[in-house]
C-alpha positions in Angstrom: 0.0 0.0 0.0 1.2 3.5 -0.8 -1.4 4.9 1.8 -4.9 5.3 0.6 -4.7 3.2 -2.6 -3.0 -0.1 -3.4 -0.1 0.0 -5.9 -0.4 -3.6 -6.8 -3.4 -5.1 -8.6 -5.8 -7.8 -7.4 -6.6 -10.7 -9.9 -8.1 -13.2 -7.6 -11.7 -11.8 -8.1 -11.2 -12.7 -11.6 -9.8 -16.1 -11.3 -8.5 -17.2 -7.9 -5.0 -18.6 -7.7 -3.0 -16.9 -10.4 -1.4 -19.2 -13.0 -2.4 -22.3 -11.0 -6.0 -21.2 -10.8 -8.4 -24.2 -10.9 -11.3 -21.8 -11.8 -9.3 -20.5 -14.8 -8.5 -23.9 -16.0 -12.2 -24.9 -15.7 -13.1 -21.8 -17.7 -10.7 -22.9 -20.6 -12.2 -26.5 -20.6 -15.7 -25.0 -20.8 -14.8 -22.9 -23.8 -13.1 -25.9 -25.5 -16.3 -27.8 -25.2 -18.4 -24.9 -26.4 -16.2 -24.2 -29.4 -16.2 -27.9 -30.4 -20.0 -27.9 -30.2 -20.2 -24.8 -32.3 -17.9 -26.2 -34.9 -19.9 -29.4 -35.0 -23.2 -27.5 -35.6 -21.6 -25.4 -38.4 -20.1 -28.5 -40.0 -23.4 -30.3 -39.9 -25.2 -27.4 -41.6 -22.4 -27.0 -44.0 -22.4 -30.8 -45.0 -26.2 -31.2 -45.2 -27.3 -27.9 -46.2 -30.3 -26.0 -44.7 -33.3 -25.4 -47.0 -35.9 -24.4 -44.5 -35.6 -20.6 -44.0 -37.1 -20.8 -40.5 -34.6 -23.5 -39.4 -31.8 -21.5 -40.9 -32.8 -18.4 -39.0 -33.0 -20.4 -35.8 -29.4 -21.7 -36.5 -28.1 -18.3 -37.2 -29.6 -17.1 -33.9 -28.1 -20.1 -31.9 -24.6 -19.6 -33.6 -24.6 -16.0 -32.8 -25.5 -16.5 -29.2 -22.8 -19.1 -28.8 -20.3 -16.8 -30.5 -21.2 -14.0 -28.2 -20.8 -16.1 -25.0 -17.5 -17.7 -26.2 -16.2 -14.2 -27.2 -16.8 -12.7 -23.8 -15.0 -15.6 -22.1 -12.1 -15.7 -24.6 -11.5 -12.0 -24.0 -11.6 -12.4 -20.3 -9.0 -15.3 -20.5 -6.8 -13.5 -22.8 -6.6 -10.4 -20.5 -6.0 -12.7 -17.4 -2.9 -14.4 -19.0 -1.7 -10.9 -20.3 -1.8 -9.7 -16.7 0.0 -12.7 -15.3 2.8 -12.5 -17.9 3.2 -8.7 -17.5 3.4 -8.8 -13.6 6.0 -11.5 -13.7 8.0 -12.2 -16.9 9.5 -15.4 -15.3 6.1 -16.9 -14.8 6.5 -20.0 -16.9 3.2 -21.4 -16.0 1.5 -18.2 -17.3 3.3 -18.6 -20.6 1.8 -22.1 -20.9 -1.6 -20.9 -20.2 -1.1 -18.2 -22.8 -0.3 -20.8 -25.4 -3.5 -22.5 -24.5 -5.6 -19.4 -24.8 -3.9 -18.6 -28.2 -4.8 -22.2 -29.3 -8.4 -21.7 -28.2 -8.4 -18.4 -30.0 -7.2 -20.1 -33.2 -9.8 -22.8 -32.9 -12.5 -20.1 -32.3 -11.1 -18.3 -35.4 -11.8 -21.6 -37.3 -15.3 -21.6 -36.0 -15.8 -18.0 -37.0 -14.5 -18.8 -40.5 -17.2 -21.5 -40.8 -19.8 -19.1 -39.5 -18.7 -16.4 -41.9 -19.0 -18.8 -44.7 -22.6 -19.6 -43.6 -23.7 -16.0 -43.4 -21.9 -15.0 -46.7 -24.2 -17.7 -48.3 -27.5 -16.4 -46.8 -29.7 -14.6 -49.3 -30.1 -10.9 -48.8 -33.9 -10.9 -48.2 -33.4 -13.7 -45.5 -30.5 -11.8 -44.0 -32.3 -8.5 -43.7 -35.4 -10.3 -42.2 -33.3 -12.1 -39.7 -31.5 -9.0 -38.4 -34.7 -6.9 -38.3 -36.7 -9.5 -36.4 -34.2 -11.7 -34.4 -32.3 -11.1 -31.2 -29.1 -10.4 -33.2 -30.3 -7.0 -34.1 -28.1 -5.0 -31.6 -25.0 -6.8 -33.1 -26.1 -6.1 -36.8 -23.2 -3.9 -37.7 -20.6 -6.4 -36.5 -22.4 -9.3 -38.1 -22.7 -7.4 -41.4 -19.1 -6.4 -41.3 -18.2 -10.1 -40.9 -20.3 -11.1 -43.8 -18.8 -8.5 -46.2 -15.3 -9.4 -45.0 -15.8 -13.0 -45.6 -16.4 -12.4 -49.4 -12.9 -11.0 -49.6 -10.9 -13.9 -48.0 -9.7 -17.4 -49.1 -12.2 -20.4 -49.1 -13.3 -21.1 -45.5 -11.1 -24.4 -45.2 -8.0 -22.4 -46.1 -8.8 -19.6 -43.7 -9.3 -22.2 -41.0 -6.0 -23.9 -41.9 -4.2 -20.5 -41.8 -5.7 -19.8 -38.4 -4.4 -23.1 -37.0 -1.0 -22.7 -38.4 -0.7 -19.2 -37.0 -0.7 -20.5 -33.5 2.7 -21.8 -33.6 3.8 -19.8 -36.5 2.5 -16.2 -36.7 1.5 -15.7 -33.0 4.5 -17.8 -31.8 6.9 -15.5 -33.5 5.0 -12.5 -31.9 5.3 -14.2 -28.3 9.1 -14.6 -28.8 9.4 -10.9 -28.1 8.2 -11.6 -24.5 10.8 -14.1 -24.0 13.6 -11.8 -25.5 12.5 -8.8 -23.4 12.4 -10.9 -20.3 16.1 -11.8 -20.8 17.2 -8.3 -21.6 19.6 -7.0 -19.0 20.9 -3.4 -18.5 23.9 -2.6 -16.4 23.9 0.7 -14.5 26.3 2.4 -12.1 24.7 4.3 -9.2 26.0 7.5 -7.8 27.5 5.7 -4.8 29.5 3.4 -7.2 27.5 0.4 -6.8 26.4 -1.5 -9.9 22.9 -2.8 -10.6 21.2 -4.8 -13.3 17.9 -3.5 -14.5 15.0 -4.9 -16.4 13.7 -3.3 -19.5 10.9 -1.6 -17.6 13.2 -0.2 -15.1 15.8 1.0 -17.5 13.2 2.6 -19.8 12.3 5.1 -17.1 15.9 6.3 -17.0 15.8 7.4 -20.6 13.8 10.5 -19.6 15.7 11.3 -16.4 16.2 15.0 -15.6 19.9 14.6 -15.6 21.3 14.6 -19.2 24.4 12.5 -18.3 22.1 9.9 -16.8 20.0 9.9 -20.0 23.1 9.7 -22.3 24.5 6.7 -20.4 21.2 5.0 -20.1 20.6 5.5 -23.9 24.0 4.0 -24.8 23.3 1.0 -22.7 19.8 0.7 -24.0 21.0 0.9 -27.6 23.8 -1.6 -26.9 21.6 -4.3 -25.5 18.9 -4.1 -28.2 21.5 -4.0 -30.9 23.0 -7.3 -29.4 19.5 -8.8 -29.4 19.0 -7.6 -32.9 19.4 -10.9 -34.6 16.7 -12.5 -32.5 14.3 -9.5 -32.9 14.9 -9.3 -36.7 14.2 -13.0 -37.0 10.9 -12.6 -35.2 10.0 -9.5 -37.2 10.9 -10.9 -40.6 8.7 -14.1 -39.8 5.7 -12.0 -38.7 5.8 -9.8 -41.7 6.4 -12.7 -44.1 3.4 -14.6 -42.7 1.2 -11.5 -43.2 2.5 -10.9 -46.8 2.0 -14.6 -47.8 -1.5 -14.6 -46.3 -2.4 -11.3 -48.0 -1.2 -12.5 -51.3 -3.4 -15.6 -50.9 -6.4 -13.5 -50.4 -5.5 -11.3 -53.4 -4.6 -8.3 -51.2 -1.9 -6.1 -52.6 -2.1 -3.2 -50.2 -0.5 -4.0 -46.7 -2.7 -1.3 -45.1 -6.0 -3.1 -46.2 -6.2 -5.2 -43.2 -5.2 -2.5 -40.6 -7.6 0.0 -42.2 -10.4 -2.6 -42.2 -9.8 -3.4 -38.6 -9.9 0.3 -37.6 -13.1 0.7 -39.7 -11.6 3.7 -41.6 -10.8 4.5 -45.2 -7.4 5.2 -46.7 -8.7 8.7 -47.6 -9.3 9.4 -43.9 -5.7 8.3 -43.1 -4.2 10.3 -45.8 -6.2 13.5 -44.8 -5.0 13.0 -41.2 -1.3 12.7 -42.1 -1.6 15.7 -44.5 -2.7 17.8 -41.5 0.0 16.5 -39.4 2.7 17.3 -41.9 1.3 20.8 -42.2 1.4 21.2 -38.4 4.9 20.0 -37.9 6.6 23.5 -38.4 5.0 24.5 -35.0 6.6 21.6 -33.2 9.9 22.3 -35.0 10.0 25.8 -33.2 9.4 23.9 -29.9 12.3 21.4 -30.5 14.7 24.1 -31.5 13.8 26.1 -28.3 14.2 23.0 -26.2 17.7 22.3 -27.7 18.8 25.8 -26.8 17.4 25.4 -23.3 19.4 22.1 -22.9 22.5 23.8 -24.3 22.9 21.5 -27.5 22.6 22.4 -31.1 20.1 19.6 -31.8 18.2 17.3 -29.5 19.3 13.7 -29.3 16.7 10.9 -29.2 16.9 10.7 -25.4 16.5 14.5 -25.0 13.0 14.7 -26.7 11.1 13.5 -23.8 13.4 14.8 -21.1 12.2 17.3 -18.6 13.4 20.9 -18.9 15.4 21.9 -15.9 15.1 20.2 -12.5 11.8 21.8 -11.4 9.7 18.7 -12.0 8.5 17.2 -8.8 7.8 13.6 -7.9 4.1 13.0 -7.6 3.1 10.3 -5.0 0.7 7.6 -6.3 -2.1 8.8 -3.9 -1.7 12.4 -4.9 -1.8 11.4 -8.6 -5.0 9.3 -7.9 -6.8 12.0 -6.1 -5.9 14.7 -8.7 -7.2 12.5 -11.5 -10.4 11.6 -9.8 -11.1 15.3 -9.0 -10.3 16.3 -12.8 -12.6 13.7 -14.0 -15.3 14.9 -11.7 -15.2 18.4 -13.2 -16.3 16.8 -16.5 -18.4 13.9 -15.3 -19.3 12.7 -11.9 -19.9 9.2 -13.4 -16.4 9.1 -14.8 -14.9 10.1 -11.5 -16.8 7.5 -9.5 -15.6 4.9 -11.9 -11.9 5.9 -11.6 -12.2 5.8 -7.7 -13.5 2.3 -7.8 -10.5 1.3 -10.1 -8.1 2.8 -7.5 -9.7 1.5 -4.5 -10.5 -2.0 -5.6 -6.9 -2.7 -6.8 -7.4 -2.6 -10.6 -4.1 -0.8 -11.0 -0.6 -2.5 -11.1 1.8 0.4 -10.5 4.6 -0.8 -8.4 8.1 -0.1 -9.5 9.9 -3.4 -9.1 12.1 -5.8 -11.1 10.6 -8.6 -13.3 7.7 -6.5 -14.7 7.1 -6.1 -18.5 8.0 -2.6 -19.7 5.3 -0.3 -20.9 1.7 0.3 -19.9 -1.6 -1.0 -21.0 -5.3 -1.4 -20.0 -7.1 -4.7 -20.5 -10.8 -5.5 -20.2 -12.6 -8.3 -18.3 -15.9 -8.0 -20.0 -17.5 -11.0 -18.3 -16.6 -9.7 -14.8 -17.3 -6.1 -16.1 -14.0 -5.0 -14.7 -10.7 -3.7 -16.1 -7.0 -3.8 -15.1 -4.3 -1.2 -15.7 -0.6 -2.1 -15.9 2.4 0.4 -15.6 5.5 1.1 -13.6 4.8 4.2 -11.7 7.8 6.5 -10.6 6.0 9.7 -10.0 6.8 11.7 -13.1 4.3 14.1 -14.8 4.3 11.6 -17.7 3.4 8.7 -15.3 0.4 10.7 -14.2 -0.6 11.3 -17.8 -0.2 7.6 -18.5 -2.4 6.7 -15.5 -5.1 9.1 -16.7 -4.8 7.7 -20.3 -5.2 4.0 -19.3 -8.3 5.0 -17.0 -9.8 6.6 -20.2 -9.5 3.1 -21.8 -11.1 1.6 -18.8 -14.0 4.0 -18.8 -14.7 3.4 -22.4 -15.2 -0.3 -21.7 -17.2 0.5 -18.5 -19.9 2.4 -20.6 -20.2 -0.4 -23.0 -20.5 -3.3 -20.5 -24.3 -3.7 -21.0 -23.9 -4.0 -24.9 -23.7 -7.5 -26.6 -20.1 -8.7 -26.9 -20.1 -8.2 -30.6 -21.2 -4.6 -30.2 -18.4 -3.9 -27.7 -15.7 -4.7 -30.2 -14.5 -1.2 -31.0 -11.3 -0.6 -33.0 -8.0 0.6 -31.7 -8.2 4.0 -33.2 -11.4 5.0 -31.4 -10.2 3.2 -28.3 -7.3 5.7 -28.2 -10.0 8.5 -28.3 -11.3 7.8 -24.8 -7.8 7.4 -23.4 -6.4 10.6 -24.9 -9.5 12.5 -23.9 -8.9 11.5 -20.3 -5.3 12.5 -20.5 -6.2 15.9 -21.8 -8.6 16.4 -19.0 -5.8 15.8 -16.5 -2.8 17.5 -18.2 -4.7 20.8 -19.2 -5.9 21.1 -15.5 -2.5 20.5 -14.2 -1.0 23.3 -16.3 -3.8 25.7 -15.5 -4.1 25.1 -11.7 -0.3 25.4 -10.7 1.1 28.8 -9.6 4.6 27.6 -9.7 6.2 28.9 -13.0 8.7 26.0 -13.1 6.1 23.4 -12.5 3.8 25.0 -15.0 6.5 24.9 -17.7 7.3 21.3 -16.9 3.7 20.3 -17.1 3.1 22.3 -20.3 6.1 20.7 -21.9 5.0 17.2 -20.9 1.6 18.1 -22.7 3.5 19.3 -25.9 5.7 16.0 -25.8 2.4 14.1 -26.3 1.9 16.0 -29.6 5.4 15.3 -30.6 5.0 11.6 -29.9 1.8 11.5 -31.9 2.9 13.7 -34.8 6.5 12.7 -35.0 7.4 9.4 -33.2 4.2 7.6 -34.2 4.8 9.0 -37.8 8.3 7.7 -37.8 7.0 4.1 -36.9 4.4 4.4 -39.7 7.1 5.4 -42.3 9.4 2.5 -41.0 6.7 -0.1 -41.1 5.3 0.9 -44.5 8.8 0.8 -46.1 9.9 -2.3 -44.2 7.0 -4.2 -45.7 8.0 -3.1 -49.2 11.5 -4.2 -48.6 10.3 -7.5 -47.0 8.6 -8.5 -50.2 12.1 -8.9 -51.8 13.3 -11.1 -49.0 14.7 -11.2 -45.4 15.7 -7.9 -44.1 18.9 -7.8 -42.0 19.2 -6.1 -38.5 21.5 -3.5 -40.2 18.9 -2.8 -42.8 16.2 -2.5 -40.2 18.2 0.1 -38.2 18.9 2.0 -41.3 15.3 2.2 -42.3 14.4 3.2 -38.7 17.1 6.0 -38.6 15.8 7.4 -42.0 12.2 7.3 -40.8 13.0 9.0 -37.5 15.0 11.8 -39.2 12.2 12.4 -41.7 9.4 12.3 -39.2 11.1 14.7 -36.8 11.8 17.1 -39.7 15.6 16.6 -39.3 15.5 18.1 -35.8 17.5 15.3 -34.0 21.3 14.9 -33.6 21.6 11.2 -32.6 18.5 8.9 -33.2 17.5 5.4 -31.9 18.3 2.9 -34.8 17.4 -0.1 -32.7 13.9 1.3 -31.8 12.4 -1.5 -34.2 13.9 -4.1 -31.9 12.9 -2.6 -28.5 9.3 -1.7 -29.3 6.6 -4.2 -28.4 4.1 -2.7 -30.8 6.0 -4.0 -33.9 5.5 -7.6 -32.5 1.8 -7.6 -31.8 -0.2 -10.0 -33.9 -3.7 -8.9 -32.8 -3.4 -5.6 -34.8 -1.0 -5.0 -37.7 0.4 -1.5 -38.0 -0.1 -0.7 -34.3 0.8 2.9 -34.9 -1.5 5.3 -36.8 -4.4 4.6 -34.7 -2.6 6.4 -31.8 -2.3 9.7 -33.9 -6.0 9.2 -35.0 -7.1 8.9 -31.4 -5.1 11.9 -30.2 -6.5 14.2 -33.0 -10.0 12.8 -32.9 -10.1 13.3 -29.0 -8.6 16.8 -29.6 -11.7 17.7 -31.7 -14.0 16.1 -29.2 -12.2 17.9 -26.3 -12.6 21.2 -28.0 -16.4 20.5 -28.1 -16.5 19.6 -24.4 -14.9 22.9 -23.5 -17.3 24.9 -25.5 -20.5 22.9 -24.3 -19.5 22.4 -20.7 -21.1 19.7 -18.4 -23.9 18.9 -20.8 -21.3 17.3 -23.2 -20.8 14.4 -20.8 -23.8 12.5 -22.0 -23.0 13.1 -25.6 -19.6 11.8 -25.0 -20.9 8.6 -23.5 -23.3 8.1 -26.5 -20.3 8.6 -28.9 -18.3 5.9 -27.0 -21.1 3.5 -27.0 -21.4 3.9 -30.8 -17.7 3.1 -31.3 -18.4 -0.7 -31.9 -21.5 -0.1 -34.1 -20.2 2.1 -37.0 -17.2 3.2 -39.1 -15.3 6.2 -37.8 -16.4 8.2 -40.7 -20.1 7.5 -39.7 -19.2 8.0 -36.1 -17.8 11.6 -36.8 -20.8 12.4 -39.1 -23.4 11.4 -36.5 -21.8 12.9 -33.3 -19.7 15.7 -34.6 -21.1 16.6 -37.9 -17.6 16.4 -39.6 -16.2 14.6 -42.6 -13.0 12.7 -41.8 -12.0 12.2 -45.3 -11.3 15.9 -45.7 -8.3 17.6 -43.9 -10.4 20.4 -42.4 -11.3 18.7 -39.1 -7.7 17.3 -38.8 -6.3 20.8 -39.3 -8.4 22.2 -36.5 -7.3 19.4 -34.2 -3.7 19.9 -35.1 -4.0 23.7 -34.5 -4.8 23.1 -30.8 -1.2 22.2 -30.2 -0.1 25.7 -31.6 -1.5 27.4 -28.5 0.7 25.2 -26.2 3.7 25.8 -28.2 3.1 29.6 -28.2 2.7 29.5 -24.4 5.9 27.5 -24.1 8.0 29.9 -26.3 6.6 32.8 -24.4 7.6 31.2 -21.0 11.1 30.4 -22.2 
């Protein structure tokens, strides 16, 4: 306990016993039985055919109900093992459970492939009648989406085979990252002369230390270790991308962005309009980066300087103080949002302890069956940590307001998921800047806020440029660690408008996001979410407390329409044109102007 709130999470209310939980093993066994029963029913219908329309509608309803039930439990299980592995990277039993969940997921994917084939074959009149009259209506958008997507894939038996092979192939290569990062060791020398070996999570915090010499030393050690691990990580990344490219080729897909755009329910026109506005807005951030370099006494910022605090005025914020501040800020916008956050803090939904053995980074994961969430991070008391905490609570609140919807209608895409998190972050960071009377603290908080814009406009853009070019090069064959580092360096210099001295060539090796198999191109949705939420935040400021209900209505629709439809319905804007994005980018200008005036 840090005082009022626990700093380690509680998982026993989900499944008691951790990685040896008997309840969890029973859950997995139940899902196995239900998935097999679903597959058997789908196979029987596929082999015999169903001529009676009333019988077919009854089957469609039964299959959909089974899918909703299994999906709920599968998400719960996936979240549970993710938490077990994150809190202790040496938990081998958790790794075994993760493999079992992934196998179940692949089996379920096979069942869904058979289901997709069935719904794709249903006549349009019968399909429309079933959605209009049956209990599946609230999930109509997700079901129709599956039906259309099925028409663009391989034959069902080939899709099922690909899903089965992906467990030990595609997903297996992704899981290798967890093994690699758990073995990463970083040597540091403390001020008293003693030496320590840090985990990746602990070492990463040192990269933004207030002392530039500490950052330089940490960055050199960080780059050394990830370069040493480059052969392993390059092998993983090459196999992941190779699997995707071959699968896309079999489906007749030529654009590597087709799947991520489809998964994010957005058009390429929207993506291009967003990046156009970002590029137009970069000169403002260049002014900030140039000023920061002068303040640090360097001609150009090095990679480790970008997120470093200015001066030594930044204070350490105790966890309890951060919790109270976040709850209070949420309450100014929505009492319901504040009450939810208070439950998350009090009931031990947050793993924040700074200790060895944890996975680096932070995340929020949902337990839709239990109607709970869990947040993972390593909290060290920085302003950035407070922002991250608010960010993850935004994710959690998004899930909370959707808990009563059918599981298929809860399935919102990553880009709109980042909307809720970034909105929550803005509520907290803006208030922190405005409420402090200490000029040094105000500057530090303002700068932390601008750093978020730098991350979304420049760092994320660098990842997008790198990954897009990497896939083009991967079509020609395996890409070496040296080539990957060269691609990354070029992307970073371009995305940061040539404002960096030294860059981070091995970033491709160290960043988990490149190895995630659930969502390819785990980058541009962050920028989308930041800018989309900026536009929403501007409206919240204009309308005041009455906007809270509209905000919840928007969140509840995120799993039931495309982002273009969502923006038209709730904001009255066209995302395929750059105008909305330009307005959102322009909000950063005021922060930069204030920073320049203060410095």
